[in-house]
KEKE-3310 file (N, C-alpha, C; in steps of 0.2 Angstrom, whole numbers, plus 5000, padded with zeros to 4 digits):
npx = (5430:5424:5416:5418:5428:5432:5446:5459:5477:5490:5508:5518:5535:5550:5562:5570:5566:5570:5565:5551:5547:5548:5538:5527:5527:5524:5512:5505:5505:5494:5482:5468:5450:5455:5446:5445:5451:5462:5479:5490:5501:5512:5523:5538:5545:5553:5571:5571:5566:5551:5538:5538:5542:5528:5523:5527:5518:5506:5495:5494:5487:5476:5481:5487:5496:5505:5513:5521:5527:5538:5540:5537:5532:5524:5513:5515:5505:5492:5489:5489:5476:5470:5464:5461:5449:5443:5433:5441:5457:5475:5491:5506:5525:5536:5547:5545:5533:5521:5510:5503:5488:5486:5478:5466:5466:5465:5454:5444:5444:5438:5424:5423:5426:5421:5422:5435:5452:5469:5481:5496:5505:5527:5536:5556:5562:5575:5583:5589:5602:5611:5611:5599:5588:5591:5582:5571:5567:5569:5555:5547:5549:5542:5530:5526:5524:5515:5502:5506:5511:5499:5503:5510:5504:5505:5505:5519:5517:5521:5513:5498:5480:5463:5446:5443:5433:5433:5447:5449:5440:5447:5455:5470:5488:5499:5504:5518:5525:5539:5549:5550:5547:5539:5525:5518:5514:5507:5497:5490:5491:5480:5470:5467:5461:5447:5444:5445:5459:5466:5479:5485:5490:5488:5487:5501:5518:5535:5548:5562:5575:5589:5602:5617:5630:5629:5616:5610:5609:5605:5596:5587:5592:5585:5572:5571:5571:5559:5552:5553:5544:5535:5528:5533:5521:5509:5510:5509:5497:5490:5493:5499:5514:5530:5533:5542:5553:5553:5566:5563:5561:5570:5579:5570:5569:5582:5589:5581:5584:5588:5581:5576:5588:5603:5615:5628:5622:5615:5619:5626:5615:5611:5618:5619:5602:5604:5614:5604:5594:5602:5605:5592:5589:5601:5595:5582:5586:5591:5581:5573:5579:5580:5564:5565:5574:5566:5553:5556:5563:5548:5544:5552)
npy = (4436:4450:4463:4476:4484:4490:4495:4501:4495:4501:4501:4505:4498:4497:4483:4482:4474:4466:4474:4476:4462:4463:4472:4468:4458:4462:4468:4460:4453:4465:4469:4468:4466:4454:4452:4464:4470:4472:4469:4482:4480:4490:4483:4500:4494:4487:4478:4467:4450:4448:4439:4430:4437:4440:4430:4419:4428:4430:4416:4425:4437:4445:4449:4461:4462:4474:4481:4494:4508:4510:4528:4532:4535:4542:4537:4525:4525:4531:4522:4509:4514:4516:4502:4502:4491:4497:4505:4515:4521:4518:4526:4518:4513:4505:4505:4507:4500:4494:4500:4487:4489:4501:4500:4500:4510:4522:4516:4520:4534:4538:4535:4544:4554:4552:4558:4569:4566:4558:4560:4551:4545:4547:4536:4535:4523:4508:4503:4515:4525:4537:4548:4543:4545:4561:4564:4560:4566:4578:4581:4574:4589:4595:4594:4594:4607:4611:4618:4632:4634:4633:4636:4623:4616:4596:4580:4567:4552:4540:4536:4538:4543:4543:4544:4534:4539:4551:4553:4548:4557:4570:4567:4561:4557:4570:4568:4575:4575:4569:4558:4554:4564:4583:4578:4571:4583:4592:4583:4585:4600:4603:4595:4600:4612:4609:4598:4593:4590:4579:4576:4562:4554:4543:4530:4524:4524:4514:4519:4514:4521:4518:4526:4536:4548:4553:4550:4556:4569:4569:4567:4577:4587:4585:4586:4600:4603:4594:4605:4616:4611:4609:4625:4633:4626:4632:4643:4645:4641:4654:4656:4660:4666:4660:4656:4662:4657:4663:4667:4665:4652:4643:4643:4637:4624:4619:4619:4610:4595:4596:4599:4583:4577:4569:4579:4577:4569:4577:4590:4583:4578:4590:4595:4590:4595:4605:4604:4596:4608:4619:4609:4605:4621:4621:4611:4619:4628:4623:4617:4628:4634:4622:4623:4635:4632:4625:4635:4641:4634:4630:4641:4647)
npz = (5557:5565:5554:5559:5571:5589:5589:5578:5574:5571:5562:5555:5546:5543:5537:5552:5558:5573:5579:5577:5581:5592:5598:5594:5602:5614:5612:5610:5625:5629:5640:5632:5626:5610:5602:5598:5592:5579:5573:5560:5551:5541:5527:5525:5511:5515:5515:5521:5522:5529:5532:5543:5557:5554:5554:5564:5575:5571:5577:5588:5588:5578:5564:5549:5533:5521:5512:5505:5497:5500:5501:5511:5531:5532:5520:5522:5534:5530:5520:5529:5536:5528:5526:5538:5549:5563:5572:5580:5574:5580:5582:5583:5583:5576:5586:5597:5613:5619:5631:5646:5648:5640:5628:5635:5642:5631:5629:5637:5636:5621:5625:5632:5626:5612:5596:5602:5598:5604:5611:5618:5631:5630:5634:5642:5636:5647:5640:5632:5628:5631:5623:5614:5628:5629:5618:5620:5632:5628:5621:5632:5637:5628:5628:5640:5640:5634:5642:5642:5629:5621:5607:5603:5604:5599:5595:5596:5582:5584:5595:5596:5593:5582:5581:5566:5555:5553:5554:5542:5534:5536:5528:5530:5532:5528:5515:5509:5515:5515:5527:5542:5550:5554:5551:5561:5566:5561:5554:5567:5569:5557:5565:5576:5570:5566:5579:5595:5604:5615:5627:5633:5648:5653:5643:5637:5631:5629:5622:5613:5609:5598:5600:5592:5593:5579:5575:5582:5581:5567:5564:5570:5563:5553:5559:5556:5544:5540:5550:5541:5531:5534:5538:5528:5520:5529:5525:5514:5512:5516:5529:5548:5547:5554:5571:5583:5595:5614:5621:5635:5632:5625:5637:5647:5643:5640:5656:5659:5661:5674:5681:5686:5685:5692:5695:5686:5673:5669:5664:5654:5645:5645:5637:5625:5622:5620:5607:5599:5597:5587:5578:5575:5572:5562:5549:5548:5540:5531:5525:5520:5513:5501:5499:5493:5480:5476:5472:5465:5452:5449:5443:5434)
capx = (5430:5416:5417:5419:5431:5434:5452:5465:5482:5494:5513:5525:5541:5554:5572:5569:5563:5567:5561:5545:5545:5546:5533:5520:5527:5520:5501:5502:5503:5491:5475:5461:5451:5460:5442:5440:5456:5470:5484:5492:5508:5514:5531:5539:5550:5561:5574:5572:5558:5545:5533:5543:5542:5522:5516:5525:5514:5499:5492:5490:5485:5473:5488:5487:5501:5504:5519:5519:5531:5545:5538:5540:5529:5516:5512:5512:5499:5487:5490:5484:5470:5462:5464:5459:5440:5442:5430:5447:5465:5480:5497:5513:5531:5541:5552:5540:5532:5514:5512:5498:5486:5487:5471:5461:5465:5462:5445:5438:5445:5435:5421:5420:5426:5419:5426:5442:5458:5473:5491:5496:5513:5528:5544:5560:5563:5580:5589:5591:5605:5612:5608:5591:5587:5590:5579:5567:5569:5563:5547:5545:5548:5535:5521:5524:5522:5507:5499:5511:5515:5496:5503:5515:5502:5505:5507:5521:5514:5518:5507:5491:5474:5460:5442:5443:5430:5433:5451:5448:5436:5451:5463:5475:5496:5501:5511:5523:5533:5544:5552:5547:5547:5534:5522:5513:5515:5505:5490:5487:5486:5475:5466:5466:5455:5442:5440:5448:5464:5470:5485:5481:5494:5489:5491:5509:5523:5539:5552:5565:5581:5597:5605:5623:5631:5628:5611:5606:5612:5604:5588:5585:5593:5576:5567:5572:5569:5551:5548:5553:5541:5528:5528:5530:5513:5508:5512:5509:5488:5491:5490:5504:5521:5533:5532:5551:5551:5559:5575:5565:5557:5571:5582:5566:5572:5591:5590:5575:5584:5594:5573:5577:5594:5609:5622:5632:5619:5609:5624:5628:5610:5608:5624:5613:5599:5609:5615:5596:5591:5608:5604:5587:5590:5602:5588:5578:5587:5590:5573:5571:5586:5576:5559:5564:5576:5558:5550:5561:5563:5542:5541:5556)
capy = (4443:4455:4468:4481:4482:4495:4497:4494:4497:4501:4501:4508:4498:4495:4488:4484:4465:4461:4481:4475:4458:4463:4475:4460:4452:4468:4470:4451:4457:4470:4469:4470:4456:4453:4451:4469:4476:4472:4474:4481:4481:4492:4488:4503:4497:4484:4475:4461:4446:4451:4434:4427:4439:4441:4422:4420:4432:4428:4416:4428:4443:4447:4454:4458:4465:4477:4482:4500:4510:4517:4533:4535:4532:4547:4537:4520:4525:4533:4513:4505:4521:4515:4498:4498:4491:4497:4514:4521:4522:4519:4524:4516:4512:4496:4503:4507:4495:4497:4493:4484:4497:4506:4500:4502:4520:4522:4514:4526:4542:4538:4534:4550:4559:4551:4563:4571:4564:4558:4560:4547:4546:4542:4534:4531:4512:4510:4504:4519:4526:4545:4552:4541:4549:4566:4565:4560:4574:4585:4577:4576:4596:4597:4588:4596:4616:4612:4619:4639:4639:4630:4635:4621:4608:4591:4575:4561:4549:4533:4535:4545:4538:4545:4541:4531:4542:4557:4553:4547:4562:4574:4566:4556:4561:4574:4565:4578:4575:4560:4558:4555:4572:4586:4575:4571:4591:4595:4582:4588:4604:4603:4592:4604:4618:4607:4594:4591:4586:4581:4573:4555:4551:4533:4528:4525:4517:4515:4521:4511:4526:4518:4533:4539:4556:4555:4548:4562:4577:4570:4563:4582:4590:4580:4586:4608:4600:4593:4610:4621:4612:4615:4631:4637:4624:4635:4650:4643:4643:4660:4660:4664:4662:4655:4660:4661:4656:4666:4667:4661:4646:4640:4642:4633:4618:4618:4618:4607:4590:4598:4598:4578:4571:4571:4584:4575:4566:4586:4594:4579:4579:4600:4601:4589:4598:4611:4602:4597:4613:4619:4605:4608:4626:4622:4609:4622:4635:4619:4616:4633:4633:4618:4626:4641:4630:4621:4641:4646:4632:4629:4646:4645)
capz = (5562:5562:5550:5563:5579:5592:5585:5572:5580:5563:5564:5551:5549:5539:5542:5559:5561:5580:5584:5578:5584:5603:5598:5591:5609:5617:5610:5614:5633:5630:5644:5633:5623:5605:5597:5598:5591:5575:5572:5551:5548:5535:5528:5521:5508:5519:5509:5523:5522:5540:5534:5548:5561:5555:5554:5571:5581:5570:5583:5595:5585:5572:5558:5542:5534:5519:5509:5504:5493:5504:5500:5520:5535:5529:5518:5524:5538:5527:5520:5537:5539:5520:5525:5545:5550:5570:5572:5580:5575:5585:5578:5585:5579:5578:5591:5604:5616:5620:5640:5646:5646:5632:5622:5639:5640:5625:5626:5642:5634:5618:5629:5636:5621:5606:5594:5603:5596:5610:5609:5624:5634:5631:5638:5640:5637:5653:5640:5629:5629:5631:5616:5620:5633:5628:5612:5624:5636:5623:5620:5636:5640:5624:5631:5649:5640:5631:5647:5646:5624:5617:5600:5601:5605:5595:5600:5591:5579:5587:5601:5594:5592:5584:5578:5559:5550:5556:5552:5536:5532:5536:5523:5534:5535:5523:5509:5506:5520:5515:5530:5551:5551:5555:5548:5564:5569:5553:5553:5570:5566:5556:5566:5579:5566:5564:5583:5600:5604:5620:5632:5638:5651:5657:5637:5637:5626:5630:5616:5613:5602:5601:5595:5593:5596:5574:5573:5587:5577:5561:5569:5575:5556:5549:5560:5558:5538:5543:5552:5536:5527:5540:5539:5520:5519:5531:5522:5506:5512:5520:5537:5548:5550:5559:5576:5584:5604:5617:5626:5641:5631:5625:5645:5652:5637:5642:5661:5661:5664:5679:5686:5686:5686:5696:5690:5680:5668:5669:5661:5648:5643:5644:5632:5619:5618:5615:5599:5595:5595:5583:5571:5571:5566:5552:5544:5545:5537:5525:5520:5516:5505:5495:5495:5489:5476:5471:5470:5459:5447:5445:5440:5427)
cpx = (5428:5418:5419:5421:5431:5443:5456:5471:5488:5501:5515:5531:5545:5560:5573:5565:5563:5565:5553:5543:5544:5542:5527:5519:5521:5515:5498:5499:5498:5482:5469:5459:5452:5455:5439:5446:5459:5474:5487:5498:5512:5522:5530:5544:5557:5563:5575:5564:5556:5539:5535:5541:5531:5521:5519:5522:5506:5492:5489:5488:5482:5478:5484:5490:5499:5510:5516:5524:5539:5547:5538:5533:5525:5511:5508:5506:5496:5485:5484:5479:5468:5459:5460:5450:5439:5438:5435:5451:5469:5484:5501:5519:5534:5546:5548:5538:5526:5514:5503:5492:5483:5481:5467:5460:5464:5455:5441:5438:5443:5426:5417:5420:5429:5422:5432:5447:5463:5479:5491:5504:5520:5538:5548:5561:5574:5585:5591:5600:5606:5605:5601:5587:5585:5584:5572:5564:5567:5555:5545:5541:5542:5531:5518:5521:5517:5503:5500:5510:5507:5497:5506:5511:5502:5509:5512:5516:5516:5516:5501:5486:5468:5452:5441:5440:5431:5442:5452:5447:5441:5457:5469:5479:5499:5510:5517:5528:5534:5547:5547:5549:5542:5526:5514:5509:5507:5498:5488:5486:5482:5468:5461:5461:5449:5439:5447:5453:5467:5475:5482:5485:5494:5489:5497:5511:5530:5544:5559:5571:5587:5601:5614:5624:5628:5619:5609:5607:5607:5594:5583:5586:5584:5571:5566:5569:5563:5548:5547:5548:5535:5527:5529:5523:5506:5505:5509:5498:5484:5491:5497:5509:5522:5535:5539:5551:5554:5566:5571:5563:5564:5577:5580:5571:5578:5594:5586:5577:5589:5587:5573:5582:5596:5613:5625:5628:5616:5614:5625:5618:5605:5610:5622:5607:5599:5610:5609:5593:5596:5606:5597:5586:5594:5600:5583:5577:5590:5584:5569:5575:5582:5569:5560:5569:5568:5556:5551:5563:5553:5541:5546:5552)
cpy = (4449:4462:4475:4479:4487:4498:4495:4498:4497:4505:4501:4505:4498:4494:4486:4476:4463:4466:4477:4468:4459:4469:4473:4459:4456:4467:4463:4450:4460:4465:4471:4462:4457:4451:4459:4473:4468:4476:4474:4483:4484:4494:4493:4502:4494:4479:4469:4457:4446:4447:4432:4429:4439:4434:4420:4423:4430:4424:4420:4436:4444:4453:4453:4465:4466:4481:4491:4502:4511:4523:4535:4533:4536:4543:4529:4518:4526:4524:4510:4511:4516:4506:4497:4497:4494:4505:4518:4518:4523:4521:4523:4517:4508:4497:4507:4502:4497:4496:4492:4485:4500:4506:4505:4505:4523:4523:4518:4531:4541:4532:4541:4555:4555:4551:4568:4564:4564:4557:4556:4550:4544:4542:4534:4523:4510:4506:4508:4524:4534:4551:4548:4543:4556:4568:4564:4564:4578:4585:4578:4587:4598:4598:4594:4604:4616:4619:4629:4639:4630:4630:4628:4613:4603:4583:4570:4556:4542:4534:4541:4540:4545:4542:4542:4538:4550:4560:4556:4557:4568:4574:4560:4562:4565:4569:4569:4578:4566:4557:4558:4560:4579:4583:4572:4578:4592:4593:4584:4598:4607:4599:4596:4611:4615:4602:4595:4588:4586:4574:4569:4554:4544:4529:4525:4519:4519:4514:4520:4515:4522:4522:4533:4545:4558:4557:4551:4565:4575:4567:4573:4588:4589:4585:4595:4605:4598:4600:4615:4619:4613:4622:4632:4631:4628:4642:4650:4643:4648:4664:4658:4662:4657:4662:4657:4661:4664:4665:4663:4654:4639:4639:4636:4622:4616:4616:4613:4600:4592:4596:4589:4573:4575:4576:4583:4575:4572:4587:4591:4580:4589:4600:4598:4593:4602:4610:4601:4601:4618:4614:4605:4616:4624:4617:4611:4626:4630:4619:4623:4634:4626:4621:4630:4640:4628:4625:4641:4641:4628:4637:4648:4640)
cpz = (5560:5556:5553:5569:5580:5590:5581:5575:5570:5565:5557:5551:5545:5542:5548:5563:5567:5584:5584:5581:5591:5604:5598:5599:5613:5615:5611:5618:5634:5634:5641:5627:5617:5602:5596:5595:5585:5575:5562:5554:5542:5531:5522:5516:5510:5512:5517:5526:5530:5538:5542:5555:5561:5556:5562:5574:5577:5573:5586:5592:5577:5569:5553:5541:5527:5515:5504:5499:5497:5501:5507:5523:5535:5527:5517:5529:5536:5523:5527:5540:5531:5524:5533:5547:5559:5567:5575:5579:5577:5580:5582:5581:5582:5581:5599:5606:5620:5628:5639:5645:5644:5629:5630:5641:5634:5624:5632:5639:5628:5621:5629:5631:5617:5599:5593:5597:5601:5608:5618:5626:5630:5632:5639:5640:5643:5646:5633:5633:5629:5628:5615:5624:5632:5622:5616:5628:5632:5623:5628:5640:5635:5626:5637:5649:5638:5635:5643:5636:5621:5609:5600:5603:5599:5597:5593:5588:5583:5593:5601:5593:5588:5579:5569:5554:5551:5554:5544:5531:5529:5532:5527:5535:5528:5521:5507:5511:5520:5519:5535:5551:5549:5551:5550:5565:5563:5552:5561:5572:5565:5558:5572:5578:5566:5574:5587:5600:5611:5622:5635:5640:5653:5650:5637:5634:5631:5623:5617:5605:5603:5595:5597:5593:5586:5571:5575:5584:5571:5560:5570:5569:5552:5554:5560:5548:5537:5547:5547:5533:5529:5539:5529:5518:5522:5526:5516:5507:5517:5527:5540:5550:5554:5565:5581:5593:5605:5619:5630:5640:5630:5631:5648:5647:5639:5648:5665:5661:5671:5684:5689:5688:5689:5692:5683:5672:5666:5661:5653:5642:5642:5636:5624:5618:5617:5608:5595:5594:5589:5578:5568:5568:5559:5549:5544:5539:5530:5519:5518:5511:5498:5493:5492:5480:5469:5469:5461:5453:5444:5445:5434:5423)
residu = (MET:PRO:ALA:SER:LEU:ARG:PHE:SER:ILE:ILE:ILE:PRO:THR:ARG:ASN:ARG:VAL:SER:MET:LEU:ASP:ARG:CYS:LEU:ALA:ALA:LEU:GLU:ARG:ILE:ASP:TYR:PRO:GLY:SER:ASP:PHE:GLU:VAL:LEU:VAL:ILE:ASP:ASP:GLY:SER:ASP:ILE:PRO:LEU:SER:ASP:VAL:ILE:ASP:ARG:HIS:SER:ALA:SER:LEU:ALA:ILE:ARG:TYR:TYR:ARG:SER:ASP:GLY:GLN:GLY:PRO:ALA:ARG:ALA:ARG:ASN:LEU:GLY:LEU:SER:CYS:ALA:ARG:GLY:ASP:TYR:VAL:VAL:PHE:THR:ASP:ASP:ASP:CYS:ILE:PRO:GLN:CYS:ASP:TRP:LEU:THR:ALA:PHE:ASP:ALA:ALA:PHE:LYS:SER:ALA:PRO:ASP:ALA:GLY:PHE:GLY:GLY:ARG:ILE:VAL:ASP:ALA:PRO:GLU:ASN:ASN:ILE:TYR:GLY:ARG:ALA:SER:GLN:MET:LEU:ILE:THR:PHE:LEU:TYR:LYS:GLY:PHE:ALA:ARG:HIS:PRO:ASP:LEU:THR:PHE:PHE:CYS:SER:ASN:ASN:LEU:ALA:PHE:PRO:ARG:ARG:ARG:LEU:MET:GLN:LEU:GLY:GLY:PHE:ASP:GLU:THR:PHE:PRO:ARG:ALA:ALA:GLY:GLU:ASP:ARG:GLU:LEU:CYS:ALA:ARG:TRP:ASN:GLN:MET:TYR:GLN:LEU:ARG:PHE:LEU:PRO:GLY:ALA:VAL:VAL:ARG:HIS:HIS:GLN:MET:LEU:ASP:PHE:ARG:SER:PHE:SER:HIS:GLN:HIS:PHE:ARG:TYR:GLY:VAL:GLY:GLY:ALA:HIS:PHE:TRP:SER:LYS:LYS:ALA:ALA:ALA:GLY:GLU:ALA:GLY:VAL:LYS:VAL:LYS:SER:VAL:ASP:PHE:TYR:TRP:GLN:MET:ILE:THR:PHE:PRO:PHE:SER:ALA:GLU:LYS:ARG:LEU:SER:ALA:PHE:THR:LEU:SER:SER:LEU:LEU:LEU:VAL:SER:GLN:VAL:ALA:ASN:MET:ALA:GLY:TYR:LEU:ALA:GLY:ARG:ILE:ARG:THR:GLY:ARG:GLU:LEU:ARG:SER:THR:VAL:ASP)
# end
């Protein structure tokens, strides 16, 4: 294997063997020279052995496997970053299916803007139920709104690519985010202060989210907790505080499903988007309370 490759694909995973198997199978079908990319699977403390699934794909993919300490995806991704050999690192998750021209799209983008970062497009998997569709619809709404709300510009870590050396100089992901909630937003905010971050709609992954009402609500509660941590870090750095969005922004969000869905489905999705924002606010308040307790304990 050459000392340097074009791309290193980094996949954190934990206890989702079948999803990882499906993701790796998709990478075997990718329309890009296999000699120009590697795959780094970072096991974030799984209880289930991953050796069989890694072995199953090692003949077709240049895979390297590392075990992290279960401290969350930010640390797992940073481990992958530190071990990567590619000129560019591309992050995805084990529940995503990169499309065949995924790396080709990133390759063309980096040829035209070698120092930029790129966020690709994320689409629903056909298997997703109404909760998975609602969660993905929220991301689609945010991505469509970047032109109107530039302060929101961030991309999810399941389809995100950077020049490796610049990302390492920036310090990678912030490991004080212990869960998958807010660490991508924080990284994108830091990157935007130094470099360009662009949307690349041609780099597509299909996202499988098998949620129920409880896991959907908890997902968005967790995002709220991550948001509280994100804003507390900005405040500690002397930056602007929380920016409350306008009523019009939330109205556009809640009514967004009616632009693309049949009425009954749109009503259900709209209701779930409302639930997501209530859960997000509850998580944000819980995160602020936790941050306050931590500060008081530090002072004491």
